[in-house]
C-alpha positions, -999 to +999 in steps of 0.1 A: -002+001+001+014+035-009+025+058+019+012+092+015+018+124+035-008+144+043-002+182+047-026+203+066-033+243+061-047+272+082-054+305+073-070+333+098-106+344+082-136+357+104-169+343+099-205+355+110-220+335+142-240+303+133-278+303+133-295+288+164-307+253+159-336+247+141-366+230+142-370+196+126-408+181+129-428+152+102-460+165+083-482+133+095-504+136+064-471+124+043-437+118+043-421+149+048-398+165+067-408+203+080-376+224+087-379+256+102-361+278+120-356+316+134-342+349+116-316+369+133-335+401+144-306+426+135-302+411+097-321+418+069-330+394+038-313+405+006-291+429+025-272+413+051-285+375+043-284+366+013-297+327+019-295+295+041-282+261+039-302+232+050-282+199+059-299+164+067-287+140+086-295+101+086-285+095+119-286+053+115-263+053+086-244+082+092-254+098+056-256+135+052-275+152+026-283+188+015-312+206+006-316+225-027-332+253-017-348+260-051-362+224-056-365+213-019-350+181-030-326+160-004-292+154-023-267+125-008-236+137+003-221+106-011-230+118-046-202+132-066-212+167-080-238+173-053-241+215-060-274+231-048-291+263-045-296+281-015-329+286+002-342+321-003-331+346+024-368+353+035-376+320+039-382+304+077-398+267+068-394+241+044-411+208+035-384+182+023-403+148+011-378+137-022-348+119-005-357+110+028-372+073+032-397+060+062-383+049+088-351+064+091-340+089+122-331+122+108-318+154+124-310+189+103-286+215+109-288+250+090-262+277+077-267+316+069-250+330+039-243+368+048-221+394+033-191+384+056-197+350+037-212+321+051-216+311+091-208+275+103-234+251+105-260+254+134-260+226+164-283+196+149-320+198+156-339+169+174-343+136+161-371+126+144-384+094+123-409+091+095-434+068+100-443+047+067-479+062+056-494+068+025-477+092+005-497+121-006-489+140-039-467+172-031-488+193-058-522+183-040-510+198-007-492+230-023-461+220-011-443+217-047-414+249-048-427+278-068-411+283-103-373+297-094-378+336-102-342+344-083-319+341-115-287+354-097-295+327-068-262+319-052-250+277-056-229+260-029-216+225-020-204+210+017-176+191+025-177+153+027-180+150+068-201+179+081-195+186+114-223+207+132-213+239+144-179+237+132-182+229+092-191+258+066-208+255+030-182+257+003-193+286-022-189+281-058-175+304-082-206+321-100-205+298-136-223+296-165-249+269-150-277+281-173-256+279-208-287+270-231-303+298-216-281+331-220-261+340-251-230+332-239-192+321-253-171+293-237-137+301-245-112+271-246-076+263-251-072+234-275-039+218-292-048+202-326-026+176-338-016+185-372-032+215-392-050+200-426-083+201-429-094+233-416-111+256-435-110+295-421-125+324-430-125+362-411-151+362-391-160+400-392-150+431-413-119+441-386-100+412-400-089+404-361-110+371-360-110+335-376-141+315-377-145+277-386-162+275-420-157+236-424-137+206-412-128+179-443-136+144-436-107+120-432-079+151-426-058+150-399-084+173-382-112+150-384-089+127-371-083+144-339-119+158-334-127+118-336-105+113-303-124+140-282-147+124-257-181+148-245-182+164-210-207+179-194-208+214-183-233+227-158-259+208-179-243+218-217-225+194-234-197+201-255-160+188-264-129+200-274-136+189-310-135+218-338-167+225-345-182+246-373-191+283-364-163+283-335-145+317-331-102+313-335-085+344-319-053+329-313-033+301-331+003+295-319+006+328-305-004+351-334-036+373-335-050+390-364-070+374-389-040+372-418-012+365-393-031+332-382-036+321-420-003+324-426+005+303-398-023+276-407-008+279-443+028+270-430+016+237-416+031+236-385+026+200-368+007+212-341-020+240-336-021+253-303-053+274-306-077+301-283-113+290-293-147+310-287-180+288-293-215+300-287-234+281-261-265+298-255-296+310-274-302+310-306-287+342-325-252+345-345-218+354-342-230+388-358-257+396-335-236+391-303-204+400-310-203+410-271-218+384-254-204+374-221-173+353-221-164+321-195-128+308-199-132+268-195-101+268-173-117+293-146-149+279-144-158+256-117-166+227-135-151+202-105-155+222-081-186+208-064-163+171-070-128+187-057-153+197-026-154+161-012-114+167-009-128+185+019-133+164+050-147+190+076-138+230+060-141+244+091-126+269+114-104+255+136-106+267+177-076+283+185-066+254+208-067+228+178-055+253+153-025+254+174-020+217+181-020+211+140+008+241+139+027+223+163+025+189+151+044+199+117+071+216+138+101+197+153+094+210+195+083+183+212+080+204+243+056+224+229+038+201+213+033+186+245+022+221+259-005+224+228-016+192+233-024+197+272-043+230+262-064+216+240-071+184+262-080+203+291-103+226+270-121+195+255-126+185+287-141+214+299-165+211+268-155+248+253-150+237+222-159+213+193-131+186+180-131+187+144-104+159+135-111+131+159-078+112+155-055+145+165-045+138+198-034+101+192-015+118+158-001+143+187+008+113+211+027+095+183+046+121+175+053+136+207+067+095+216+091+098+182+106+131+192+114+116+224+127+087+206+152+106+181+163+129+210+175+100+233+191+085+203+211+118+194+222+123+231+237+089+230+252+095+198+269+129+213+277+111+247+295+078+225+318+106+207+327+125+238+341+093+253+359+089+219+374+123+221+384+115+255+408+088+240+394+057+266+413+029+262+395+001+251+404-033+269+416-064+250+384-078+251+364-053+235+395-053+210+385-088+199+351-085+199+356-056+177+345-080+146+312-093+163+303-054+170+306-043+134+280-070+127+254-051+152+235-020+147+247+010+166+234+044+177+255+060+146+236+036+127+201+048+141+214+087+136+223+080+101+188+063+094+169+094+110+190+119+090+182+095+054+147+097+064+146+134+071+166+144+041+139+125+017+111+143+036+125+177+034+101+203+016+130+217+001+140+192-020+178+193-017+194+165-035+230+180-026+219+172+015+203+139+002+234+128-012+255+133+020+224+115+041+228+085+018+269+085+019+267+083+055+238+059+055+264+042+032+291+042+057+270+026+085+271-009+095+272-042+076+240-056+089+218-023+085+233-015+055+230-052+038+193-055+054+160-061+032+144-025+049+178-004+043+180-013+008+148-006+000+150+028+017+184+034+001+170+029-034+141+048-028+165+077-015+185+075-049+152+071-069+140+104-054+174+121-056+172+117-093+138+127-090+147+158-076+176+169-098+150+164-126+131+189-113+154+211-106+168+205-144+134+205-156+130+241-139+161+256-153+151+249-186+117+257-187+131+291-175+155+291-206+128+279-232+105+310-220+131+331-224+137+322-259+103+318-267+094+355-256+123+364-278+113+346-308+077+362-306+094+398-304+113+392-338+083+377-354+060+409-344+089+429-355+092+409-390+051+412-393+052+451-390 
């Protein structure tokens, strides 16, 4: 099994206070949860409050769901891409029937979107269960959500493991989720293998842009198109394949219709193009030249899926934040002090523990630090004895051949130095080389053991990788200088 390094980062952020826990009831006449809450007295809807997030917990199966504020449908967080809309600021009661099941105990919590961002989720409500009953149509009861008249409704996603009272919804950047109903351009960067079969014409009278008039069947461009897979972008299905009507504003670094046509006629091996694709409405390019442009690489295409990489998305308490910070430092005494403070506050109930395994991990790191400190002290003591020139008995001389085959304190020091060099964030291959040489000069029993050989092989491979990274970075800098120079000369030649 692969070993992975897990890094935790933190930054100071101010967020609004969480709202009070909601009230949760069951509608007796149908299988629905009724979630209600109180509005903050000092905040006005659409001025300070811009929406609500509602999350539901299935207590039996420990499954979280988030409620779409426009459809009132509960969507499980175990599904990828579960991003939903906020509930309207003036709402204080919602009915949830889709996405919940009979016989399961549910609890709910809410979060509030304000001018200062999202608050954390509230504490959980009391738990209720939906009893089996004949389900009445939502339309009959008048529970169907009204047509969404809020076109700029914010959307959000939730972390994979919600911690009530601590976790915060994740805001998604505004993206073209309504591409099919609005006039928009989708900007894409494509790299086409070959340059044959692409028929281009000027897209406008100013001769700045080109438009794809035809892709010749069987050409290199057509073959490249066939390899491109479809993907969905907020309800709009598209691909990187070149399509008739695409507008091209850059080819291999050249702009201007005439310069781009010359570059295509040169028949380079690759065409690196910036393409704008009309992906909404029914009008033509000439009718909407100023439509809003969305750059594909800047959209939140995978934002709602990537949010599952977040376990909690919380603001840590000061005690837990200090403990996390001390865990990545090398001072075991400071870590012990931070652990004592955190444990005391946790026992008093003044903080909420987010990472359930943080205490065990801190204990392990403290024990490791004590072990390293003891080994290093023992090694220094041995060196002092050698420097003092203490004579050895004949018996020790006779046993020297036996001692050479046994691990020594120096071996442990070499092993620790090698592991530290391999975990160095600076990726210094020179320091790693020194640690490798020290390990190679350790005792035979350590050097030739299976674990020692495996560690040495990994260290040498890591050293080569770091060297390659540095050389690649240097080569990239040199290539960028040459590319800038060539583009400048080409521009002068065109002028």
